[in-house]
N, C-alpha and C positions, 0 to 999 in steps of 0.2 A: 739373304740375301739385301744387299745395302742401301736405302730410301732417304742417305744423308747426303743433299745438294754438292755439297762440296768434295766429296770422294765420286762424282756420277763426272764423265767426260762429256763435251758440248756435245760430242754425237751419240751417246748413251739420253741424254735429259731428254731429245723430244716423243721418244719411244714411253719412257715414264709419266709424262707427262701426259701423253694419249690416253695412257691406260688407266693415269687417274683424275679423267675428265677434265685435262688443264686445270687440277687444282695444287696450290703448293701450303705448307702450313712453314707460320716465322713465328720463332719462340720470341719473347721478348720479356726478361729479366731486370736484374739490376744487379747493382754495388754499394752496400750501404750496411752499416754497422747492425749488427741483429742479437744484441746484448754480449754478456764477458763470457755467456755459454756456446757459441753462436759462428761459425766461420761468416764473414762478412760475403760471401760468394751465394748464398742459399737462396736466393728469388732467381740468378743466374744455374744455379748446378739444380735447383727445380723443372724449370722450365725446360734444361737442357734433357732433362728426364723424362720430365711426362713427355715431353713433345716425340722424342726418339724409340719411345714406348708406341705412340699412339699412330705412329708414323708406321712402322711396324706392320702392328692392328690393320690400318686398313689401307697401307702400300700406297699413301702419299709424298711424295719427295719433301723434306724437311730443310727449311732453308737453317746456313748457317743461325747459332744464338747470340741473341743482340743482347749482351753481357752489362749493359749501363743503362741509366732508367733517370726517371724526374723522380730523385728523392728527395727535393730542396726541401722538406719539412723534415729533414733530421738534423738541421743543423750543423754547427761546427763542434756541438757538447763533444763529442764521442770520436775517436781515430775511426778512419777504413769507410766511409760512405766516399765516394766517388759519380757526384749528380748532374745532372746538365739541365738545359736547360727546357720547360714544357714547347718551347718552339723550337729546338733546334730538334728534340726529339720528332716533332712533331713532320719538322721537315726531312731529315733522314727518313723516315717510317715510309713517305710521300717519295722521297728518290729508289729507295730500296723497291718499294709495289711497284715504281713507275720498269723499273731493272729487270723484277718480275716477271712484268708485262711484255716489253720485249723479248722474253727469249721462251712466251710462251703461254705463262698464267693467265686462265680467268677466273680462277677462284681462288679465293689468299684466305686463309684460317689466321688471324694474328690472337696469336696464345698470349697471355700476360699474364705474371706472377705476381706485378709489382702492382698495389694498389694504386696508386697516384701516376699511374699511367696511363690509367682511364682515358682520363678527358683526352690528352696529347693525341692520344690513339685515334678514340671517336674525333678527331679533329683531322686527321691526317685520313681515316677511308672518307671521309664528308671527300677530302681535297679529290682523292683519287677517284671514286664514281667519277664524277663529276666532269673527269677529265677523258671515261673512259666509259663509252658505252658499253661498253660486253663484259667490262672485269663488276664480278661479285665481290666485295668485302665483307667479311663478320670479324667481328671483335668480341673473343669468351675470354673472360676475367676466369683463373681458376679456382678460385676461391666459393663463384657463385654459379659456374654450370651445373648442379642441380642442386637441388633444396636438402638430400641427404650432404653431399660434399659442403652446401653452406652450411647446415646444423655444425657442424664437426668445429669448421673454423672457428663459428661465432663464437662457440661455447664461452669462451672465456671474458665475453662482450662486445660488443660494439662494434670499438679499436682495439687493436689487437695490433703484436707484433711478435714475433720471435716464442710465440706462445705455445699452450702445449702440444697444437696441432702442424703447427709449421716446425717443429723441434720432433714429434712423432716420425715424421713426412720423413726428416733426415736421419734420425737413427734408425731406421728402415734402408733407406734406397742410397745414401750417404753418410757412414756414421761416420767418417773420419772428420767432417762438418762440427760435431756436436761434443765439446766438452764433459760429458757425463760427468765427472766430481761438482762440477759446479751447479747445480738442477737444484740443490734445494736450498738454494743463498739467492735466488733471482726472480724471485716470480713476484709482478707488479699489478697489480690492478690498473682497467682502466676507468681515466680519470675526467671521461668526456660527458656523463651521459649529464641530460639536462644544462649545456653546455650551449649560447647562439654561438660562438665563433668558434674556428677552426683553429686550433691553436699547435706552432712546431711542436715535435716531442721532446724537446727541452725542455718545455712547460707543461707534461703531460704523463711524463717517467722521471724516475729515478735512475737507472739504468740501462736508459736502451730498447726495455721491454715493457712488452703493457701482455696480459693474461698470467697464466700459469704453466711454465714448463714443469715445473716438478710434478705435473703428471703426462706425462709424454713418454714414451714407451716403444720399440719396435715392434712391438703386435700390433697394438692400434697405427700408429703408421702401415706396416706393413696390407689393414686391409685398408685405409683412408685410402694410402696408393691407388690398388686396386681397381675402390671407385671413380676417383680420377677417371682413369685409364679408361673403363668401360663406359661412364656418362661424357666422356669429351671423344673417342672412337665416334660413339652410335651421336652427337652431335659432327661429324664430320660426315660420314656415312652420308645421315640425312641430307647434308650440306652437297654432296655428290650429285645426288640426283636434283634438288631443289633449281627450279624454276623460277622469271621474276612474275606474278600474276597477271601484269597486260606485259605487252608488245611494245609500249609504248617508248619512240627514244629519247633521250634525254632533249637531245640541239632542234628536236621537232615541235612548233610551234602549236600551239590547236587549232 
């Protein structure tokens, strides 16, 4: 049974939302260079595959995946990045959230698979919940949904991109995204340790990679992807039952 928003008719959607306690999942990815060994849609593909699995596991409808994000830090050095401004992303998510609200969504789970989308998505959350008193919004950053998921993402360093984790996940779930013959040639270390400023990728990586994709394997990716589905599904199920600690209205003065 499909829980994809795009396949449901307007007549079917209300019942699906009611059964899911008026919740929906909104996956947000990016289109950006991922080194010489991996397709530029990696973040978008992961968001779509991960949230499809979680939607099916939790029976929560999934909105269409957003394929573009705030990827300005990848610079113009390598072809493939299609970035939008942080303010554009904020406005897009705010407007998407408003239309989802008018379709009946009252619990919105935003799942982000690109690190620098996090700040704009948090801004959109603030705007949505201040406008709609009965709308609850959560932003989950896929690499940090649990400690075990964080551990394998950050094993290459605090700054990472197209690394062992991301490459292994693609080998397991979308192997057509990976050029396996290049894996032994593209490792590039994290150069950000001890730095004061946040530098763009053209000043921290030689080839757009940060980490060790040479260590990647489909076997690791299968295990890690199953953890992500399990841990994100747990958070979504928890959110389906959560109520605000207090019932005070946003719009009432003390």
